[in-house]
Structure formats: C-alpha cells, structure tokens
ROGU-222878 format. One record per residue (C-alpha): x, y, z. Coordinates in Angstrom, 3 decimals, decimal comma, always signed. Layout:
% ROGU-222878
{r {X; Y; Z}}
...
//
This chain:
% ROGU-222878
{r {-129,843; -52,206; +26,304}}
{r {-130,201; -55,941; +27,016}}
{r {-127,863; -57,672; +29,451}}
{r {-125,798; -60,199; +27,489}}
{r {-124,141; -63,157; +29,192}}
{r {-121,459; -64,969; +27,211}}
{r {-120,778; -68,470; +28,513}}
{r {-117,244; -69,648; +27,810}}
{r {-114,000; -67,655; +28,087}}
{r {-112,116; -69,431; +25,331}}
{r {-111,125; -67,694; +22,119}}
{r {-114,679; -67,620; +20,736}}
{r {-116,341; -66,255; +23,871}}
{r {-113,558; -63,739; +24,461}}
{r {-113,847; -62,459; +20,903}}
{r {-117,621; -62,117; +21,142}}
{r {-117,377; -60,180; +24,405}}
{r {-114,657; -57,910; +23,029}}
{r {-116,512; -57,133; +19,827}}
{r {-119,787; -56,533; +21,676}}
{r {-118,108; -53,976; +23,908}}
{r {-116,238; -52,463; +20,984}}
{r {-119,554; -52,012; +19,172}}
{r {-121,062; -50,175; +22,128}}
{r {-122,734; -52,826; +24,282}}
{r {-122,466; -51,730; +27,891}}
{r {-123,908; -54,645; +29,893}}
{r {-121,894; -57,707; +28,945}}
{r {-120,698; -60,516; +31,200}}
{r {-118,095; -63,077; +30,130}}
{r {-118,315; -66,109; +32,415}}
{r {-116,495; -69,425; +32,570}}
{r {-116,769; -72,304; +35,003}}
{r {-112,985; -72,524; +34,855}}
{r {-110,342; -70,007; +33,854}}
{r {-109,701; -67,911; +30,765}}
{r {-108,548; -70,193; +27,935}}
{r {-108,731; -73,118; +30,329}}
{r {-110,550; -75,469; +27,953}}
{r {-109,977; -76,407; +24,322}}
{r {-108,323; -73,069; +23,523}}
{r {-105,531; -73,802; +25,976}}
{r {-104,912; -77,179; +24,327}}
{r {-105,041; -76,030; +20,706}}
{r {-102,422; -76,502; +17,995}}
{r {-102,481; -72,760; +17,375}}
{r {-102,635; -72,781; +13,591}}
{r {-104,294; -70,081; +11,497}}
{r {-105,115; -71,143; +7,921}}
{r {-107,310; -69,971; +5,089}}
{r {-106,883; -73,236; +3,176}}
{r {-110,249; -74,945; +3,624}}
{r {-112,462; -76,762; +1,119}}
{r {-115,680; -74,760; +1,547}}
{r {-116,295; -71,096; +0,895}}
{r {-117,900; -70,479; +4,275}}
{r {-114,846; -71,659; +6,210}}
{r {-112,444; -69,770; +3,944}}
{r {-114,374; -66,547; +4,441}}
{r {-114,266; -66,815; +8,236}}
{r {-110,503; -67,133; +8,372}}
{r {-109,937; -64,532; +5,655}}
{r {-111,780; -62,097; +7,882}}
{r {-109,863; -63,262; +10,961}}
{r {-106,346; -63,013; +9,555}}
{r {-106,369; -59,220; +9,760}}
{r {-106,697; -59,261; +13,564}}
{r {-103,952; -61,840; +13,889}}
{r {-101,723; -59,665; +11,705}}
{r {-102,524; -56,673; +13,897}}
{r {-101,540; -58,611; +17,029}}
{r {-98,209; -59,521; +15,442}}
{r {-95,294; -61,290; +17,097}}
{r {-95,056; -63,039; +19,452}}
{r {-98,815; -63,708; +19,422}}
{r {-98,891; -64,447; +15,672}}
{r {-96,207; -65,400; +13,174}}
{r {-97,126; -65,640; +9,459}}
{r {-94,832; -68,562; +8,672}}
{r {-97,324; -70,137; +6,263}}
{r {-99,137; -73,455; +5,956}}
{r {-97,330; -75,903; +3,676}}
{r {-99,353; -78,845; +2,337}}
{r {-97,449; -81,794; +0,856}}
{r {-98,705; -84,440; -1,584}}
{r {-96,838; -87,741; -1,751}}
{r {-99,201; -89,828; -3,914}}
{r {-100,931; -89,189; -7,227}}
{r {-104,314; -89,228; -5,485}}
{r {-103,076; -86,756; -2,918}}
{r {-101,693; -84,528; -5,638}}
{r {-105,058; -84,508; -7,374}}
{r {-106,807; -83,454; -4,167}}
{r {-104,157; -80,788; -3,538}}
{r {-104,685; -79,331; -7,004}}
{r {-108,458; -79,384; -6,647}}
{r {-108,296; -77,530; -3,306}}
{r {-105,793; -75,093; -4,783}}
{r {-108,242; -74,159; -7,526}}
{r {-111,097; -73,607; -5,074}}
{r {-108,980; -71,506; -2,743}}
{r {-107,440; -69,319; -5,436}}
{r {-110,919; -68,654; -6,831}}
{r {-111,903; -67,396; -3,371}}
{r {-108,945; -65,038; -3,220}}
{r {-106,656; -67,059; -0,963}}
{r {-103,022; -66,393; -1,976}}
{r {-102,029; -70,052; -2,306}}
{r {-98,876; -70,794; -4,312}}
{r {-97,459; -73,966; -5,785}}
{r {-93,919; -74,304; -4,447}}
{r {-90,913; -76,558; -4,395}}
{r {-91,025; -77,772; -0,786}}
{r {-87,235; -77,969; -0,816}}
{r {-87,138; -74,299; +0,149}}
{r {-87,701; -75,410; +3,752}}
{r {-84,294; -76,081; +5,227}}
{r {-84,046; -79,585; +6,696}}
{r {-87,306; -80,902; +5,190}}
{r {-87,124; -84,228; +3,348}}
{r {-88,806; -83,808; -0,043}}
{r {-87,552; -86,664; -2,247}}
{r {-90,990; -88,326; -2,025}}
{r {-93,012; -85,116; -2,431}}
{r {-94,950; -84,873; -5,711}}
{r {-96,374; -81,430; -5,116}}
{r {-96,748; -78,719; -2,503}}
{r {-98,691; -75,525; -1,925}}
{r {-98,332; -72,785; +0,636}}
{r {-100,303; -69,754; +1,782}}
{r {-97,759; -67,417; +3,323}}
{r {-100,404; -65,314; +5,080}}
{r {-101,291; -68,325; +7,217}}
{r {-99,257; -69,091; +10,286}}
{r {-99,046; -70,017; +13,927}}
{r {-100,332; -68,224; +16,994}}
{r {-100,425; -68,412; +20,775}}
{r {-104,020; -69,405; +21,644}}
{r {-103,734; -68,611; +25,351}}
{r {-101,929; -65,319; +24,752}}
{r {-104,382; -64,180; +22,086}}
{r {-107,381; -65,050; +24,260}}
{r {-105,997; -63,199; +27,257}}
{r {-105,377; -60,171; +25,041}}
{r {-108,978; -60,239; +23,814}}
{r {-110,226; -60,522; +27,399}}
{r {-107,965; -57,666; +28,454}}
{r {-109,392; -55,473; +25,707}}
{r {-112,934; -56,512; +26,575}}
{r {-112,465; -55,719; +30,268}}
{r {-110,957; -52,334; +29,409}}
{r {-114,166; -51,557; +27,507}}
{r {-116,359; -52,473; +30,473}}
{r {-117,049; -56,201; +30,092}}
{r {-117,488; -57,952; +33,440}}
{r {-115,234; -61,020; +33,458}}
{r {-116,231; -63,824; +35,828}}
{r {-113,981; -66,880; +36,103}}
{r {-115,117; -69,951; +38,087}}
{r {-118,710; -68,901; +37,472}}
{r {-121,543; -70,862; +35,882}}
{r {-123,218; -68,591; +33,348}}
{r {-126,460; -70,530; +33,797}}
{r {-126,738; -69,024; +37,261}}
{r {-126,412; -65,421; +36,100}}
{r {-129,257; -63,076; +35,294}}
{r {-129,325; -61,956; +31,694}}
{r {-131,636; -61,167; +28,800}}
{r {-129,713; -63,403; +26,402}}
{r {-127,313; -66,285; +26,982}}
{r {-124,637; -66,860; +24,343}}
{r {-123,386; -70,452; +24,475}}
{r {-119,719; -70,602; +23,476}}
{r {-118,516; -73,437; +25,695}}
{r {-117,019; -75,767; +23,112}}
{r {-117,538; -79,445; +23,820}}
{r {-119,739; -78,554; +26,820}}
{r {-122,148; -76,539; +24,701}}
{r {-124,599; -79,385; +24,281}}
{r {-124,939; -79,722; +28,068}}
{r {-125,307; -75,977; +28,576}}
{r {-127,987; -75,712; +25,911}}
{r {-129,746; -78,804; +27,271}}
{r {-130,115; -77,025; +30,605}}
{r {-132,247; -74,517; +28,687}}
{r {-134,233; -77,237; +26,905}}
{r {-132,373; -77,163; +23,580}}
{r {-130,648; -80,133; +21,930}}
{r {-127,560; -79,229; +19,903}}
{r {-125,867; -81,828; +17,634}}
{r {-122,445; -81,218; +19,162}}
{r {-120,345; -84,214; +20,140}}
{r {-116,912; -84,252; +21,829}}
{r {-114,059; -85,869; +19,886}}
{r {-110,731; -86,608; +21,561}}
{r {-107,664; -85,159; +19,857}}
{r {-104,128; -85,181; +21,205}}
{r {-100,867; -83,332; +20,622}}
{r {-97,243; -83,682; +21,623}}
{r {-94,207; -81,416; +21,881}}
{r {-90,736; -82,841; +21,205}}
{r {-87,313; -81,294; +21,594}}
{r {-84,812; -79,926; +21,742}}
{r {-84,300; -79,910; +17,973}}
{r {-81,167; -78,117; +16,858}}
{r {-81,061; -75,428; +14,162}}
{r {-84,798; -75,071; +13,615}}
{r {-85,298; -72,366; +10,974}}
{r {-87,352; -69,510; +12,427}}
{r {-89,484; -69,454; +9,277}}
{r {-90,437; -73,155; +9,454}}
{r {-94,030; -73,337; +8,158}}
{r {-96,804; -75,432; +9,591}}
{r {-96,170; -78,563; +7,533}}
{r {-99,015; -80,956; +6,681}}
{r {-98,641; -84,314; +4,961}}
{r {-101,561; -85,737; +2,990}}
{r {-101,967; -88,344; +5,750}}
{r {-102,973; -85,531; +8,092}}
{r {-99,754; -85,679; +10,115}}
{r {-98,568; -82,138; +10,752}}
{r {-96,048; -80,223; +12,802}}
{r {-95,004; -76,686; +13,668}}
{r {-92,279; -74,998; +15,658}}
{r {-92,737; -73,925; +19,266}}
{r {-90,139; -71,456; +20,403}}
{r {-86,577; -71,879; +19,196}}
{r {-86,027; -75,615; +19,607}}
{r {-89,286; -77,566; +19,874}}
{r {-91,780; -79,048; +17,462}}
{r {-95,483; -79,647; +18,086}}
{r {-96,984; -82,750; +16,461}}
{r {-100,564; -83,784; +15,742}}
{r {-102,579; -86,095; +13,536}}
{r {-106,125; -87,317; +13,231}}
{r {-106,763; -90,845; +14,476}}
{r {-107,900; -93,734; +12,297}}
{r {-110,501; -94,698; +14,897}}
{r {-112,342; -91,691; +16,251}}
{r {-112,525; -91,446; +20,042}}
{r {-115,946; -89,963; +20,674}}
{r {-117,085; -88,640; +24,052}}
{r {-113,759; -88,982; +25,871}}
{r {-112,004; -89,470; +28,125}}
{r {-109,377; -87,010; +26,904}}
{r {-106,303; -89,119; +27,603}}
{r {-103,030; -89,517; +25,703}}
{r {-102,310; -92,685; +23,774}}
{r {-98,555; -93,136; +23,864}}
{r {-98,501; -95,445; +20,858}}
{r {-99,858; -92,625; +18,700}}
{r {-97,147; -90,268; +19,901}}
{r {-94,492; -92,833; +18,976}}
{r {-96,022; -93,205; +15,507}}
{r {-95,849; -89,440; +15,057}}
{r {-92,195; -89,392; +16,130}}
{r {-91,425; -91,949; +13,416}}
{r {-93,261; -89,857; +10,845}}
{r {-91,385; -86,758; +11,991}}
{r {-88,025; -88,544; +11,706}}
{r {-88,858; -89,318; +8,065}}
{r {-90,070; -85,838; +7,120}}
{r {-87,677; -83,789; +9,237}}
{r {-84,613; -85,998; +9,850}}
{r {-82,793; -83,621; +12,200}}
{r {-85,627; -84,171; +14,705}}
{r {-85,127; -87,956; +14,772}}
{r {-84,867; -89,126; +18,363}}
{r {-86,016; -85,816; +19,864}}
{r {-87,593; -86,744; +23,209}}
{r {-91,172; -86,001; +24,139}}
{r {-91,370; -82,864; +26,256}}
{r {-95,067; -83,237; +26,947}}
{r {-98,185; -84,753; +25,443}}
{r {-101,785; -83,812; +26,131}}
{r {-105,315; -84,392; +24,924}}
{r {-108,382; -82,223; +24,529}}
{r {-111,776; -82,209; +22,873}}
{r {-113,009; -80,937; +19,522}}
{r {-116,661; -79,860; +19,572}}
{r {-117,786; -81,643; +16,411}}
{r {-120,974; -81,198; +14,404}}
{r {-122,231; -83,627; +11,740}}
{r {-120,771; -81,522; +8,898}}
{r {-117,731; -80,115; +10,770}}
{r {-119,090; -76,559; +10,528}}
{r {-120,130; -74,507; +13,557}}
{r {-123,628; -73,732; +14,769}}
{r {-124,105; -69,975; +14,981}}
{r {-127,412; -68,277; +15,645}}
{r {-130,561; -68,270; +17,795}}
{r {-131,473; -71,756; +19,000}}
{r {-134,171; -71,074; +21,574}}
{r {-135,823; -68,392; +23,606}}
{r {-133,134; -65,975; +24,787}}
{r {-130,488; -68,498; +23,728}}
{r {-127,852; -68,032; +21,019}}
{r {-125,299; -70,734; +20,117}}
{r {-121,744; -70,221; +18,899}}
{r {-120,203; -73,670; +19,049}}
{r {-119,339; -76,821; +17,137}}
{r {-116,226; -75,416; +15,495}}
{r {-114,756; -78,884; +14,956}}
{r {-111,186; -77,865; +15,718}}
{r {-111,219; -74,523; +13,876}}
{r {-112,606; -72,182; +16,520}}
{r {-109,408; -70,448; +17,533}}
{r {-108,415; -69,438; +14,017}}
{r {-111,951; -68,246; +13,209}}
{r {-112,587; -66,469; +16,501}}
{r {-111,891; -62,872; +15,399}}
{r {-114,353; -62,945; +12,491}}
{r {-116,931; -64,940; +14,430}}
{r {-116,800; -62,542; +17,368}}
{r {-117,277; -59,517; +15,142}}
{r {-120,100; -61,105; +13,131}}
{r {-121,973; -62,405; +16,178}}
{r {-121,653; -59,074; +17,963}}
{r {-123,080; -57,267; +14,957}}
{r {-126,008; -59,666; +14,680}}
{r {-126,822; -59,474; +18,393}}
{r {-126,844; -55,698; +18,201}}
{r {-129,171; -55,653; +15,205}}
{r {-126,538; -54,798; +12,609}}
{r {-125,505; -56,583; +9,418}}
{r {-122,473; -58,853; +9,944}}
{r {-119,576; -58,485; +7,531}}
{r {-119,530; -62,287; +7,294}}
{r {-122,749; -64,066; +6,317}}
{r {-123,824; -66,387; +9,135}}
{r {-126,942; -67,877; +7,566}}
{r {-125,225; -71,075; +6,389}}
{r {-124,351; -71,888; +10,018}}
{r {-127,881; -71,988; +11,427}}
{r {-129,006; -75,004; +13,421}}
{r {-131,914; -75,562; +11,036}}
{r {-129,601; -76,773; +8,258}}
{r {-129,455; -80,228; +9,810}}
{r {-133,234; -80,661; +9,695}}
{r {-133,492; -79,367; +6,138}}
{r {-130,572; -81,415; +4,825}}
{r {-128,581; -78,317; +3,901}}
{r {-125,374; -79,484; +5,585}}
{r {-122,201; -78,932; +3,575}}
{r {-119,339; -81,039; +4,960}}
{r {-115,889; -79,558; +5,464}}
{r {-113,409; -82,277; +4,493}}
{r {-110,112; -80,684; +5,536}}
{r {-110,270; -81,203; +9,301}}
{r {-106,807; -81,486; +10,871}}
//
C-alpha cells in the first residue's frame, strides 16, 4: 500500500489521517511544521452549522454533524444557530435561504427569537434556527481525532515539514499555507489568506447554558464560551488580504457596542482576549479537493468553514484516496472548476 503523507495537523488533516487509518491504510504520516491545531483551527470560532446557501456546503456539514454528535459534550453542544433579520431586505434573504435549506433536509425552523433569555428582539422582523447546529471545541476535537488516528497506527510528526518526508502521495491540508506548499511541488493553487479576528468578553452574569450561536444580518455574531464569557466575530467591510494577522482594536470596540444592543446584560463586559488568524479563501469560497499534480492531492481553501466540515471531508477524501466511492460527492470541488468557469459562490461566509 502507498505511503501517504498528510501535511497539516489542523482539523482537516487530522480527520483525513484518522479516516485513512480507520479505512485500513497502514502507512500514513500526519506532519505539521508547528503543533497539532496550532494554526487556523486553534483560532476558530468553533461553530458547526448546516445553514449554507449552496447544496454542496450543506451536504458536507450534514455528513459531519453525526461525528460531532457522537463526540458530545464538552467537545460539542447542539445549542443551535439562530439567524436574525432586522430589515425587510434581510428578511427576504432569510426566507429564501430557509426555503433552500429545508428542501435539502436541514431542520430549520422559523421562531420567535424572544425564546432566548436576555436577547433584545424588539427590532427583529424574523428569525430561524437549526437546533442540530451548535458550538464545538476546535482544539479538543482535533486532538481527539489525532488520538484516534495514532491509536490506529498513524505516525504523528509535529515540528516537521511534510515536504521533507518520503511518501508516494502528499496531501496538502495546510490552510492558508497551502498555496506555498503546493508551489514547492510546482502547482499554483488559487488560495489567498484573509485576516479574520475574534474577541472574548466577560464575565457576563446569568448566561443561559442553551444560548445559541446568534447571527445578525450584518454578519455580527456571538456565542457562549464556558459559563460566563461570550465570543464575538464579524466580517470586515474592507477585506485584509495576505496579513499580517493582527487585531484591530477599533473593530473589537464596534462589536462590543453591537453586543450591548443585542444582549444588554453583556454591556460593558471587558475584553478578556482578542486574536486574529487567517481564512484560506478561494475565489468562490468553496474548498479545493482532489488531485492537483503528480502525487499531489489538495484539501484546502475552506474559506472559514473547514473545522465544521472536517469529519465529512476526512471520510470522503480517505475513501477517494483508497479507491472507494466517497459518501459525499467531491467532483464540484475540483481545481479545474476555476478554468472552466464552473465556480458556484457561497454567499453565507461568516
């Protein structure tokens, strides 16, 4: 059997290695130039949602939710994703997405957002929730996948450059660094780093344990972290391409004002920490999955959705590499779509 080297020990790489070993591969190396979950995975929001705008993205998370449910608390909590509309235009978009998602089998419900204790809803025109969605611990989940992989015989190599290892096939799953890794093998991938930042605030008293991930139509969203903190994030009006991944304090202060409006009991909660990381973006915000060169296979460009899609991606990639039929169709994610004009943009990128 071929020796398979997986570059990148984030959630995607860990899932691929685990599913390869689970499917019977016996010569697999998982390598990372840093530590397990030391890159984008360790800086992720930690959300798991099926509420996307394209069938391909919905299917990946639908297939991933089962593993998250199996992991259970504290690694995963199905508190739901609650989307709020506060303008007529936003309500129209919410309803349109709702129709698409229900048609794909996502259990999305229209709700009165007032069921969330402490949430301000007097300006909310409509809301939907998928209660199977939720929040997870990206670092904890990744370490669990690596633990399972190692128990099945995967060789785990931290602080190791996969490009320097002997192997019959190199799987590139290094997030925002994937373009550089592939370039070292003579392949150009349309993956570009985009800076995104997050902040934790607290303590916030009397946070309900069932507080859902709450998303305003502006893109501002927040979730609970532990018993008394909230994690905040929002896309930026001016995209910061190519780094550096540094925090802009003025954005954090804007988010705190938005939080005070939507969740008044958190008004004035101090910043516990703020940090920045990189999304590995593609032109259509969908990943690149498949062969991209001789003995080179790419699994990157997840555009901020890699952690939540990792279980399904790992299983599907493992099946394809071992000559089996993946349960999730990967053909729409091939690199060639950009040359042929078959890109299909995902519009709900948080």
